[in-house]
Structures are given as structure tokens and as C-alpha cells.
C-alpha positions as CSV (number, residue, x, y, z in Angstrom):
1,M,0.0,-0.2,0.1
2,K,2.7,2.4,0.9
3,R,4.9,1.8,-2.5
4,E,1.5,2.4,-4.2
5,F,0.8,5.7,-2.5
6,E,3.9,7.3,-2.0
7,I,4.6,8.0,-5.4
8,Y,2.4,11.3,-4.9
9,G,4.5,12.4,-2.3
10,P,6.0,11.6,1.2
11,I,3.6,9.9,3.5
12,K,3.6,11.1,7.1
13,K,1.5,8.1,8.4
14,I,-0.2,5.0,7.1
15,R,-2.8,2.8,9.2
16,I,-4.0,-0.3,7.5
17,V,-7.3,-1.5,9.4
18,T,-7.0,-5.3,10.4
19,D,-9.5,-7.7,11.8
20,I,-8.7,-7.8,15.4
21,K,-9.2,-11.8,15.7
22,T,-7.5,-12.9,12.5
23,G,-5.1,-10.0,12.0
24,K,-5.9,-10.2,8.4
25,S,-6.6,-6.4,6.4
26,R,-10.3,-5.4,6.4
27,G,-9.6,-4.0,3.0
28,Y,-9.0,-0.2,3.7
29,A,-6.3,2.1,5.1
30,F,-5.7,5.7,6.4
31,I,-2.9,7.5,4.9
32,E,-1.7,10.9,5.8
33,Y,0.9,13.0,3.6
34,E,3.2,15.4,4.6
35,H,2.0,18.2,2.3
36,K,-1.8,19.1,1.1
37,R,-0.5,19.2,-2.4
38,D,0.5,15.6,-2.4
39,F,-2.9,14.4,-0.9
40,I,-4.7,16.3,-3.7
41,T,-2.8,14.7,-6.4
42,A,-3.4,11.1,-4.8
43,Y,-7.0,12.1,-4.6
44,K,-7.2,12.8,-8.3
45,H,-5.1,10.2,-9.7
46,A,-5.4,7.2,-7.2
47,D,-9.1,7.3,-7.1
48,G,-10.5,4.3,-8.9
49,K,-7.0,2.5,-9.4
50,K,-6.5,-1.1,-9.1
51,I,-4.4,-2.6,-6.5
52,D,-4.2,-6.4,-6.2
53,N,-7.0,-6.7,-8.6
54,R,-9.2,-4.5,-6.2
55,R,-10.5,-1.1,-7.5
56,V,-9.1,1.7,-4.9
57,L,-11.6,4.4,-3.4
58,V,-9.7,7.5,-2.4
59,D,-11.6,10.0,-0.1
60,V,-11.1,12.8,2.5
61,E,-11.5,13.0,6.2
62,R,-13.8,15.6,6.3
63,A,-14.3,16.0,9.9
64,R,-10.9,17.8,10.7
65,I,-10.5,19.3,7.5
66,V,-13.7,20.9,6.0
67,K,-14.8,23.7,8.3
68,D,-18.3,23.3,9.8
69,W,-18.8,19.8,8.3
70,K,-21.3,17.5,10.0
71,P,-21.5,13.7,9.3
72,R,-24.6,12.4,7.8
73,R,-25.8,10.8,11.0
74,F,-26.2,14.4,12.5
75,G,-27.7,16.0,9.3
76,G,-24.7,17.0,7.2
77,G,-22.8,14.7,4.6
78,K,-22.1,15.5,1.1
79,G,-25.4,16.0,-0.3
80,D,-27.1,13.9,-3.1
81,T,-24.2,12.4,-4.2
82,R,-23.8,9.9,-1.5
83,K,-27.4,9.0,-0.3
84,S,-27.8,5.7,1.6
85,I,-30.1,2.9,0.5
86,Y,-32.4,4.1,3.5
87,D,-32.7,7.7,2.2
88,E,-33.5,6.7,-1.0
89,K,-36.5,4.3,0.1
90,K,-37.4,6.9,2.4
91,E,-37.7,9.5,-0.5
92,K,-39.6,7.0,-2.7
93,K,-42.2,6.3,-0.2
94,H,-42.9,9.9,0.4
95,K,-43.1,10.6,-3.5
96,K,-45.5,7.8,-3.2
97,S,-47.7,8.9,-0.5
98,H,-47.6,12.5,-2.1
99,S,-48.6,11.0,-5.7
100,K,-51.3,9.4,-4.0
101,E,-52.8,12.5,-2.1
102,K,-52.5,14.4,-5.3
103,S,-54.6,11.7,-7.2
104,K,-57.2,11.6,-4.4
105,E,-57.1,15.6,-4.6
106,K,-57.7,15.2,-8.4
107,K,-60.6,12.5,-8.1
108,H,-62.5,14.9,-5.2
109,E,-62.3,17.8,-7.7
110,K,-63.6,15.7,-10.6
111,E,-66.5,14.4,-8.4
112,K,-67.2,18.1,-7.3
113,R,-67.4,19.3,-11.0
114,S,-69.6,16.3,-12.0
115,K,-72.1,17.0,-9.0
116,K,-72.0,21.0,-10.0
117,E,-72.8,19.6,-13.4
118,D,-75.8,17.4,-12.5
119,R,-77.0,20.5,-10.4
120,K,-77.0,22.6,-13.3
121,I,-79.1,19.9,-15.5
122,E,-81.6,19.5,-12.9
123,K,-82.0,23.2,-12.7
124,E,-82.5,23.5,-16.4
125,K,-85.3,20.9,-16.5
């Protein structure tokens, strides 16, 4: 891992996350570069790269870097680009209930119009 990422600049710290019981890699690591520019280069060029036939996802730790950033569980996050499946299901459910309400309203309006028309016809007789 270190060999693959130090091509972008000197690494200050690297921590490969391992399973406590087995000691095997969990498949991700935390890398801290000495210079911000090196991180930016790695972020741009290493994202999507393959290492040992596994695609790499490079991301930023926003908690300490981005000012006023809140994690998603506290109402923050990156916005629409990274919604969870739960959020999408919740949104679909909301849209469904909203469309049902609209169709009920339309049906009600139609019934009102037909009742008005029936009254008109009765008055004309």
C-alpha cells in the first residue's frame, strides 16, 4: 500500500485496518501525507486505481479538514451524491404518498365538478 501511494508524495503516516481476531486486512487504510498538495494529487489520480485486482476508493477525512462539516448522522454529509439506500427508500415512499394524495385531490375535484354539472342539468329541467 505504501509503495503504491508514496509516488504522489512523502507519506507522514499510514494505518492499514486489520481484523482484531484474524489479523487480516479489512480492505482499507488511512494515509496521511506530509503536504496537502500530495494528498490532492493522490485524490485526483489514485481514485479508481487497481491494486491487487481491487479497485481503490480515495476519499477525504472531512471531520478535521472541512470547516463546519457535520457527519450525515447529524444532518450533514456530502449531499445528494452519496445517499444511503435507506434515504432513497424513504424518499420513494414520500413521493408515493405524495402522488397518492394528489390523485385523491384530483378525484375529489372531478367529483365536485360532476356534482355541479348534475345540479345545473337539474335546474335547467
